[in-house]
C-alpha positions as CSV (number, residue, x, y, z in Angstrom):
1,M,10.8,22.4,12.2
2,S,13.2,21.1,14.9
3,K,11.5,17.9,16.2
4,V,8.7,15.7,14.8
5,V,7.1,12.6,16.2
6,V,5.6,10.1,13.7
7,V,3.0,7.8,15.1
8,G,2.7,4.5,13.1
9,G,5.6,2.4,11.8
10,G,3.9,1.0,8.7
11,I,4.9,2.0,5.2
12,V,3.4,5.5,5.5
13,G,4.9,6.4,8.8
14,A,8.3,4.8,8.0
15,S,8.5,6.8,4.8
16,A,7.6,10.0,6.6
17,A,10.3,9.3,9.2
18,F,12.9,8.6,6.4
19,H,12.2,11.8,4.5
20,L,12.2,13.9,7.6
21,A,15.4,12.5,9.0
22,R,17.0,12.8,5.6
23,E,16.2,16.5,5.7
24,G,18.0,16.8,9.0
25,V,14.8,17.0,11.2
26,E,15.0,15.4,14.6
27,T,12.6,12.6,14.2
28,V,11.1,10.0,16.5
29,L,9.1,7.1,15.0
30,V,6.8,5.3,17.4
31,D,5.0,2.1,16.6
32,R,2.9,-0.4,18.7
33,R,3.4,-3.3,16.3
34,D,-0.1,-4.5,16.5
35,A,-1.1,-7.9,15.0
36,G,-2.7,-7.4,11.7
37,R,-0.7,-4.5,10.4
38,A,-1.5,-4.1,6.7
39,T,2.1,-3.4,5.6
40,S,3.3,-6.7,7.0
41,A,0.5,-8.7,5.3
42,G,0.1,-7.0,2.0
43,A,1.4,-7.8,-1.5
44,G,2.3,-4.7,-3.3
45,I,1.2,-4.3,-6.9
46,V,2.7,-1.0,-8.1
47,A,0.8,-0.5,-11.3
48,P,-2.3,1.7,-10.7
49,G,-2.6,2.5,-14.4
50,S,-3.6,-1.1,-15.1
51,S,-6.4,-1.0,-12.5
52,L,-10.1,-0.8,-13.4
53,R,-10.8,1.4,-10.3
54,D,-13.2,4.2,-11.1
55,S,-11.9,7.0,-9.0
56,P,-10.2,10.1,-10.6
57,G,-9.0,11.2,-7.1
58,F,-7.1,7.9,-6.7
59,Y,-5.2,8.4,-10.0
60,H,-4.4,12.0,-9.1
61,L,-2.3,10.6,-6.2
62,A,-1.3,7.3,-7.8
63,L,0.6,8.8,-10.8
64,P,3.2,10.7,-8.7
65,A,3.2,7.9,-6.1
66,V,4.3,5.3,-8.6
67,A,6.8,7.7,-10.3
68,H,8.3,8.3,-6.8
69,Y,9.3,4.6,-6.3
70,P,12.5,4.3,-8.4
71,E,13.8,7.5,-6.8
72,L,13.0,6.3,-3.3
73,V,14.6,2.8,-4.0
74,A,17.8,4.6,-5.2
75,A,17.9,6.8,-2.1
76,L,17.6,3.8,0.1
77,G,20.3,2.0,-1.8
78,E,22.7,5.0,-1.2
79,V,22.6,4.2,2.5
80,D,22.6,0.4,2.2
81,A,19.1,0.2,3.9
82,G,18.5,-3.3,2.7
83,E,16.3,-5.1,0.2
84,T,13.0,-3.5,-0.7
85,G,11.4,-6.2,-2.8
86,Y,10.7,-3.6,-5.5
87,Q,11.0,-5.1,-9.0
88,V,9.6,-4.4,-12.4
89,C,8.1,-7.8,-13.2
90,G,5.3,-7.1,-15.7
91,K,1.6,-7.9,-15.4
92,I,-0.9,-10.0,-17.3
93,F,-4.5,-8.7,-17.4
94,L,-6.4,-11.7,-18.6
95,A,-9.9,-12.7,-19.8
96,E,-11.5,-15.9,-18.5
97,T,-14.2,-16.1,-21.2
98,D,-14.7,-15.3,-24.9
99,E,-17.0,-12.4,-23.9
100,Q,-14.4,-10.9,-21.6
101,A,-11.8,-11.4,-24.4
102,W,-13.9,-8.9,-26.5
103,D,-14.0,-6.5,-23.5
104,L,-10.2,-6.4,-23.4
105,D,-10.4,-4.0,-26.4
106,N,-11.9,-1.3,-24.1
107,V,-9.4,-2.2,-21.3
108,L,-6.5,-1.8,-23.7
109,A,-7.8,1.6,-24.9
110,L,-8.2,2.7,-21.2
111,F,-4.6,1.7,-20.3
112,N,-3.1,3.3,-23.4
113,E,-5.0,6.5,-22.6
114,R,-3.5,6.6,-19.1
115,R,-0.1,6.0,-20.5
116,A,-0.5,8.9,-22.9
117,N,-1.5,11.0,-20.0
118,G,1.8,10.2,-18.2
119,M,0.9,7.3,-16.0
120,P,4.2,5.3,-15.4
121,N,4.6,1.5,-14.9
122,L,2.7,0.5,-18.1
123,G,5.0,0.5,-21.2
124,E,4.1,-0.8,-24.6
125,I,1.1,-3.1,-23.8
126,Q,1.0,-6.3,-25.9
127,D,-1.9,-8.5,-26.9
128,I,-0.9,-12.1,-26.1
129,D,-2.4,-15.5,-26.5
130,E,-2.7,-18.4,-24.1
131,R,0.7,-20.0,-25.1
132,E,2.6,-16.8,-24.4
133,A,0.7,-16.1,-21.1
134,Q,1.5,-19.6,-19.9
135,R,5.1,-19.2,-20.9
136,L,5.3,-16.0,-18.7
137,F,3.3,-17.6,-15.8
138,P,3.6,-21.4,-16.1
139,A,0.9,-22.2,-13.5
140,L,-1.7,-20.3,-15.4
141,G,-4.8,-22.1,-16.8
142,V,-6.9,-21.5,-19.9
143,V,-6.7,-17.9,-21.2
144,P,-8.6,-17.0,-24.4
145,R,-6.8,-13.6,-24.5
146,A,-4.6,-11.5,-22.3
147,L,-2.8,-8.2,-22.2
148,Y,0.8,-8.0,-21.1
149,I,1.9,-4.8,-19.3
150,P,5.7,-5.0,-19.3
151,E,6.6,-2.2,-16.8
152,A,4.3,-3.1,-14.0
153,A,6.1,-3.6,-10.7
154,R,5.6,-5.2,-7.3
155,V,7.0,-4.6,-3.8
156,D,7.4,-6.6,-0.6
157,G,5.7,-4.3,1.9
158,A,7.5,-5.6,5.0
159,L,10.9,-5.3,3.3
160,M,10.2,-1.8,2.0
161,R,9.0,-0.7,5.5
162,D,12.1,-2.2,7.1
163,A,14.4,-0.5,4.6
164,L,12.7,2.9,5.2
165,T,13.1,2.4,8.9
166,T,16.7,1.5,8.5
167,G,17.2,4.5,6.3
168,A,15.6,6.8,8.8
169,R,17.9,5.4,11.5
170,H,20.9,6.0,9.3
171,Y,20.0,9.7,9.2
172,G,19.5,9.9,13.0
173,A,15.9,9.0,13.6
174,Q,15.0,7.4,16.9
175,V,12.6,4.4,16.7
176,M,10.5,3.5,19.8
177,L,8.2,0.6,20.5
178,G,5.1,1.6,22.5
179,A,1.5,2.8,22.7
180,A,1.4,6.5,21.6
181,K,-1.3,9.1,22.3
182,P,-1.3,12.8,21.4
183,V,-0.8,15.1,24.4
184,M,-2.6,18.4,24.6
185,D,-1.7,21.5,26.6
186,Q,-4.0,24.6,26.4
187,G,-5.6,23.3,23.2
188,R,-2.4,22.6,21.4
189,V,-0.6,19.3,20.7
190,I,2.8,19.4,22.5
191,G,3.9,15.9,21.6
192,I,2.8,12.4,22.4
193,S,2.9,10.0,25.4
194,C,4.6,6.7,24.7
195,D,3.5,4.2,27.4
196,G,3.2,7.1,29.8
197,L,6.5,8.8,28.8
198,L,6.0,12.3,27.4
199,I,7.9,13.0,24.1
200,E,7.6,16.7,23.4
201,A,7.7,17.8,19.8
202,D,7.0,20.7,17.5
203,A,4.7,18.6,15.3
204,V,3.2,15.2,15.0
205,I,2.3,13.0,12.1
206,L,-0.5,10.5,12.7
207,A,-0.1,7.5,10.4
208,A,-1.4,4.7,12.5
209,G,-3.3,2.9,9.8
210,A,-6.4,1.0,10.9
211,W,-5.8,2.2,14.4
212,S,-5.8,5.9,13.5
213,K,-9.3,6.6,14.8
214,E,-8.2,6.3,18.4
215,M,-5.4,8.8,17.8
216,F,-8.0,11.5,16.9
217,E,-10.1,11.3,20.0
218,P,-7.8,13.6,22.1
219,L,-7.9,16.1,19.2
220,G,-11.6,16.5,19.2
221,F,-12.4,15.1,15.8
222,S,-13.2,11.8,14.1
223,L,-12.6,10.3,10.7
224,P,-14.7,7.6,8.9
225,V,-11.8,5.1,8.8
226,A,-12.3,1.5,9.8
227,P,-10.4,-1.7,9.4
228,Q,-11.0,-3.8,6.3
229,K,-9.7,-7.3,6.8
230,G,-7.7,-9.0,4.1
231,Q,-6.6,-12.7,4.2
232,I,-3.8,-13.4,1.8
233,L,-2.3,-16.8,0.9
234,H,1.4,-17.6,0.4
235,I,2.1,-20.7,-1.7
236,R,5.5,-22.3,-2.2
237,L,6.3,-24.0,-5.5
238,E,9.4,-26.1,-4.5
239,G,11.9,-26.4,-7.3
240,Q,10.1,-23.7,-9.4
241,E,11.9,-20.3,-9.9
242,T,9.2,-17.7,-9.6
243,T,11.3,-14.5,-9.2
244,D,10.4,-13.1,-12.6
245,W,6.8,-14.3,-13.0
246,P,4.4,-11.4,-13.7
247,I,1.5,-10.2,-11.7
248,L,-1.9,-11.7,-12.7
249,S,-5.2,-9.7,-12.6
250,W,-8.5,-10.0,-14.3
251,F,-12.1,-8.7,-14.2
252,G,-12.4,-9.0,-10.4
253,D,-10.8,-7.6,-7.2
254,Q,-8.4,-10.5,-6.5
255,Y,-4.9,-11.0,-7.8
256,I,-1.9,-13.3,-7.9
257,L,1.8,-12.3,-7.9
258,A,5.1,-14.0,-7.3
259,F,8.3,-13.3,-5.4
260,G,11.6,-15.2,-5.5
261,P,12.8,-17.8,-5.2
262,D,9.6,-19.9,-5.2
263,R,6.8,-18.0,-3.6
264,V,3.4,-17.1,-5.1
265,V,0.9,-14.8,-3.3
266,A,-2.8,-15.0,-3.8
267,G,-5.3,-12.6,-2.3
268,A,-7.2,-11.2,-0.9
269,T,-10.4,-11.0,0.9
270,R,-12.0,-7.6,1.4
271,E,-14.0,-8.0,4.6
272,F,-16.0,-4.9,5.6
273,G,-17.2,-4.7,9.2
274,S,-14.4,-6.9,10.4
275,G,-13.2,-4.8,13.3
276,F,-9.9,-5.8,14.6
277,D,-10.4,-9.6,14.0
278,T,-7.2,-11.1,12.8
279,R,-8.3,-14.7,12.7
280,I,-7.7,-16.9,9.7
281,T,-11.1,-18.3,8.7
282,P,-12.0,-21.3,6.6
283,G,-14.4,-19.2,4.6
284,G,-11.8,-16.6,3.8
285,V,-9.1,-19.1,2.8
286,K,-11.6,-21.0,0.6
287,H,-12.7,-17.8,-1.1
288,V,-9.1,-16.9,-2.1
289,L,-8.1,-20.5,-3.0
290,D,-11.2,-21.1,-5.2
291,T,-10.4,-18.1,-7.2
292,A,-6.6,-18.6,-7.3
293,L,-6.9,-22.2,-8.5
294,R,-9.5,-21.3,-11.1
295,I,-7.1,-18.8,-12.6
296,A,-3.9,-20.7,-12.0
297,P,-4.6,-24.5,-11.5
298,G,-0.8,-25.1,-11.6
299,L,-0.7,-23.9,-8.0
300,A,-2.7,-26.8,-6.7
301,N,0.3,-29.0,-5.9
302,G,2.3,-26.2,-4.2
303,T,2.7,-25.9,-0.4
304,L,0.3,-23.6,1.4
305,A,3.1,-22.1,3.5
306,E,1.4,-19.2,5.2
307,V,-1.8,-17.2,5.5
308,R,-1.4,-13.6,6.4
309,V,-4.1,-11.3,7.8
310,G,-3.9,-7.5,7.4
311,L,-6.3,-4.8,8.5
312,R,-6.4,-2.1,5.9
313,P,-7.4,1.4,7.0
314,Y,-10.4,2.0,4.8
315,A,-12.1,5.3,4.2
316,E,-15.8,5.4,3.4
317,D,-15.2,7.2,0.1
318,S,-12.2,4.9,-0.7
319,L,-9.7,7.9,-0.8
320,P,-7.0,8.4,1.8
321,F,-6.8,11.3,4.2
322,M,-3.8,13.5,3.7
323,G,-3.4,16.9,5.3
324,M,-3.5,19.1,8.4
325,A,-5.8,18.0,11.3
326,P,-8.8,20.3,11.7
327,G,-8.0,22.9,14.4
328,H,-4.4,21.7,14.8
329,G,-1.8,23.5,12.8
330,N,1.1,21.2,13.9
331,V,-0.6,17.8,13.3
332,V,-0.6,16.1,9.9
333,V,-2.9,13.1,9.2
334,A,-1.9,10.4,6.7
335,T,-4.2,7.4,6.7
336,G,-7.1,5.7,5.0
337,H,-5.2,4.1,2.1
338,G,-7.3,0.9,2.1
339,P,-6.0,-1.8,-0.3
340,S,-3.7,0.7,-2.0
341,G,-1.4,1.4,0.9
342,L,1.7,-0.2,-0.7
343,Q,1.2,1.7,-3.9
344,L,0.5,5.1,-2.3
345,G,2.1,4.8,1.1
346,P,5.8,5.8,0.4
347,Y,4.7,8.9,-1.5
348,S,2.1,9.7,1.1
349,G,4.8,9.6,3.8
350,Y,6.9,12.0,1.7
351,L,3.9,14.4,1.4
352,A,3.3,14.2,5.1
353,A,6.9,15.1,5.7
354,E,6.7,18.1,3.3
355,L,3.5,19.3,5.0
356,V,5.0,19.1,8.5
357,M,8.0,21.0,7.3
358,G,5.8,23.8,6.1
359,R,6.4,23.3,2.4
360,T,3.8,23.4,-0.3
361,P,3.2,19.8,-1.5
362,P,3.9,19.1,-5.2
363,I,0.2,18.0,-5.9
364,D,-3.2,19.4,-4.9
365,L,-4.3,17.6,-1.7
366,T,-7.8,19.0,-1.8
367,P,-9.4,15.6,-2.7
368,F,-7.8,14.0,0.3
369,A,-8.5,16.8,2.8
370,V,-9.1,15.6,6.4
371,D,-12.2,17.8,6.7
372,R,-13.7,16.9,3.3
373,E,-17.3,15.9,3.0
374,I,-17.6,12.1,2.7
375,L,-19.8,10.3,0.3
376,A,-20.0,6.8,1.6
377,S,-18.8,4.1,-0.8
378,Q,-17.4,0.5,-0.7
379,G,-15.8,0.7,-4.1
């Protein structure tokens, strides 16, 4: 493969561009930098083995995706690509009530089973009490019981994307800003137009996130991918060193995690049917704050420094689309990662690069096929 255009500069597209350029492929990465890009807004919890998500297909991709992270971070370090925000920080999975405390026995058994089956980023899980949980995360409230998962990691999505882009440039990739659209000639994709400029290529990777659907129209197919809005709060705790605070999760779909030197992130709403609305709403902020302050009342006196809004590319069956575009042997699709983009995205970009270079991917991508039958879900 002599030349590839990657459409979409989020974490998936940036990873694809990095892996292609590193292999010596002439690579052009095109991004429109729309407001609401999920990579810029998201907080990356890299610990799928400690999730309660009920989707075998998800874990089929998540296991190698998480295992890929340390290797990728090392590869970026070799070319001084910059900070990635990736750190093993641990995670607390907590119970809020005595009833939930009993339920943690089943949760512990599930996590240990996944670890025995090879899932990384777990480690020797410890049963901890309220005092130990509050020592690890000082802003935490009352906790009747909790599990500590020592090898869970987190990543700063914007930093990781920028490092991947820098790494791609190091290996010769060209990065362009503009609106891209596939260009057809006699039924075959010959490249893309970028603000009217034709960029010819042997192959194209479409990784345009929540905006992917418009990319498919010239190709004659559609995918059930739509934006899912997430509002996420950034709270500063002046004078409090938060770099090594663990991630917090519980029986629910929200989370709290920390970055250095004094930033705590609480999120996030999951707003279906949002379209491309990137407004910060009072209802969304209240929803996240109410939960965050119930779990960690010590955040109440911090500074609400920022509210970010991201539009996740959400597939109806909650699994990403990874594979060749129907009827187009030189177009690879990589989208639909929903709220798991920062966990799965770097590895998905690697898989897209492998596919476009004509290599057999290291895992079976059948569950993520672009032409699979979709069973609608909002799980």
